[in-house]
C-alpha positions as CSV (number, residue, x, y, z in Angstrom):
1,M,-6.1,-44.6,-102.5
2,K,-5.8,-41.1,-103.9
3,K,-8.1,-39.8,-101.1
4,Q,-5.9,-41.4,-98.4
5,I,-2.8,-39.8,-99.9
6,L,-4.5,-36.4,-100.2
7,T,-5.8,-36.6,-96.7
8,L,-2.4,-37.5,-95.3
9,A,-0.8,-34.7,-97.3
10,F,-3.3,-32.2,-96.0
11,A,-2.9,-33.3,-92.4
12,S,0.9,-33.0,-92.8
13,I,0.7,-29.5,-94.1
14,L,-1.7,-28.5,-91.3
15,V,0.6,-29.9,-88.6
16,W,3.6,-28.3,-90.2
17,G,1.9,-25.0,-90.5
18,C,0.8,-24.9,-86.9
19,N,4.2,-26.0,-85.7
20,S,5.8,-23.4,-87.8
21,E,3.5,-20.7,-86.4
22,T,4.3,-21.8,-82.8
23,K,8.0,-21.7,-83.5
24,Q,7.7,-18.2,-84.9
25,K,5.8,-17.1,-81.8
26,L,8.4,-18.6,-79.5
27,A,11.2,-17.0,-81.6
28,A,9.4,-13.6,-81.4
29,D,8.9,-13.9,-77.6
30,S,12.6,-14.9,-77.2
31,N,13.7,-11.9,-79.2
32,A,11.4,-9.6,-77.2
33,V,12.8,-11.0,-73.9
34,A,16.4,-10.5,-75.2
35,D,15.4,-6.9,-76.1
36,G,14.1,-6.4,-72.5
37,I,10.4,-6.4,-73.3
38,D,8.1,-8.2,-70.9
39,T,5.7,-10.3,-73.0
40,S,4.0,-11.9,-70.0
41,A,1.7,-9.0,-69.6
42,V,0.4,-9.4,-73.1
43,S,-1.1,-12.8,-72.7
44,K,-2.1,-12.6,-69.0
45,V,-5.4,-11.3,-67.6
46,P,-4.7,-8.7,-64.8
47,D,-5.0,-10.4,-61.4
48,T,-6.3,-7.3,-59.6
49,D,-9.8,-7.8,-58.2
50,T,-11.9,-4.7,-58.5
51,H,-14.5,-5.9,-56.0
52,N,-14.2,-4.3,-52.6
53,A,-16.4,-3.1,-49.7
54,K,-16.9,0.3,-51.3
55,N,-18.4,-1.0,-54.5
56,S,-19.7,-4.4,-53.5
57,L,-21.3,-4.1,-50.1
58,D,-24.4,-2.3,-48.9
59,W,-22.3,-0.3,-46.4
60,E,-24.8,2.6,-45.8
61,G,-26.6,2.3,-42.5
62,T,-26.2,2.3,-38.7
63,Y,-23.8,-0.1,-36.8
64,K,-24.0,-0.7,-33.1
65,G,-21.9,-2.4,-30.5
66,L,-20.3,-2.3,-27.0
67,T,-16.6,-1.6,-27.3
68,P,-14.1,-2.1,-24.4
69,C,-13.4,0.7,-22.0
70,A,-10.5,1.0,-19.6
71,D,-12.4,2.7,-16.8
72,C,-16.1,1.8,-17.4
73,E,-18.3,-1.1,-18.2
74,G,-18.0,-0.5,-22.0
75,I,-18.6,2.2,-24.6
76,E,-22.0,2.0,-26.3
77,T,-21.0,2.9,-29.9
78,E,-23.2,3.7,-32.8
79,V,-21.9,4.7,-36.2
80,T,-24.2,5.8,-39.0
81,L,-22.7,6.0,-42.5
82,N,-24.6,7.9,-45.2
83,K,-24.3,7.7,-49.0
84,G,-23.1,11.3,-49.1
85,M,-19.9,10.2,-47.4
86,T,-20.9,11.6,-44.1
87,F,-21.1,10.0,-40.7
88,V,-22.6,10.4,-37.2
89,I,-20.9,8.6,-34.3
90,K,-22.6,8.4,-30.9
91,T,-20.8,7.1,-27.8
92,K,-22.0,6.6,-24.3
93,Y,-19.7,5.5,-21.4
94,K,-21.8,2.8,-19.7
95,G,-21.7,2.9,-16.0
96,K,-20.1,6.3,-15.9
97,S,-22.6,8.7,-17.3
98,D,-25.8,8.8,-19.2
99,K,-24.5,11.6,-21.5
100,V,-24.3,10.7,-25.2
101,F,-21.4,12.2,-27.1
102,E,-22.2,12.9,-30.8
103,E,-19.7,13.7,-33.5
104,T,-20.4,14.3,-37.2
105,G,-18.3,14.7,-40.2
106,S,-17.3,13.2,-43.5
107,F,-15.4,10.0,-44.2
108,K,-13.2,8.7,-47.0
109,W,-12.2,5.3,-48.3
110,D,-8.7,4.0,-48.3
111,E,-7.0,3.2,-51.6
112,R,-8.2,-0.5,-51.4
113,G,-11.8,0.4,-50.8
114,S,-12.0,-1.8,-47.7
115,N,-11.5,0.7,-44.8
116,I,-13.0,4.0,-44.0
117,I,-11.4,7.0,-42.3
118,L,-13.6,9.3,-40.3
119,D,-12.3,12.8,-40.6
120,G,-12.1,15.0,-37.6
121,L,-12.0,12.5,-34.7
122,K,-9.3,13.4,-32.2
123,D,-7.5,11.3,-29.6
124,R,-9.2,8.1,-30.7
125,S,-9.2,5.6,-33.5
126,N,-10.9,6.9,-36.6
127,Q,-10.5,3.9,-38.9
128,F,-12.9,1.0,-39.5
129,F,-12.8,-2.1,-41.7
130,V,-16.1,-2.4,-43.6
131,G,-17.4,-6.0,-43.8
132,E,-20.7,-7.6,-44.7
133,N,-23.1,-5.9,-42.2
134,T,-20.2,-5.1,-39.9
135,L,-17.8,-2.3,-39.1
136,T,-14.7,-3.4,-37.2
137,Q,-12.9,-0.6,-35.4
138,L,-9.1,-0.6,-36.1
139,D,-6.3,0.6,-33.9
140,M,-4.7,4.0,-34.1
141,D,-2.3,2.8,-36.9
142,G,-5.2,1.3,-39.0
143,H,-4.5,-2.4,-38.1
144,K,-7.1,-4.9,-36.9
145,I,-7.1,-5.3,-33.1
146,T,-6.1,-8.7,-31.9
147,G,-6.3,-10.6,-28.6
148,N,-9.1,-11.7,-26.3
149,L,-11.2,-8.5,-26.8
150,A,-10.9,-8.4,-30.6
151,D,-14.5,-9.5,-31.2
152,H,-15.7,-6.6,-29.0
153,Y,-14.6,-4.1,-31.6
154,V,-17.0,-5.3,-34.2
155,L,-20.1,-3.2,-34.7
156,K,-23.2,-4.8,-36.3
157,K,-25.8,-3.4,-38.6
């Protein structure tokens, strides 16, 4: 009988102590909110994802494809990205000339680490979205190209 009373007393103290601690925490949070302090950041894990194309993909290499052309059969495009943040881009206007135009330079990543910007290209789009074994050419404003020909702007490794 004494064991049952002691066990019941101990359980009551334990429940009361936990309940009291919870009330104190809630009171402290309420006071902090009243004082203008944001307590949500204390208990939450940041929801920013640090994985991006720059640090998660094997982006180095050569990408090829046939991009649309207004006055030819298509533009044979080859982009090589090097670990040293340099690039080589070769273009050939199919059905117009056999001449291969080659440009070299450096590139940089955007702040999200998903797009690259090729420095030094003039009068043409210089931005690409980096995907798994693909480079997708973006429009002059850095947006994905939409419409019937959108798939033709994807270069493959």
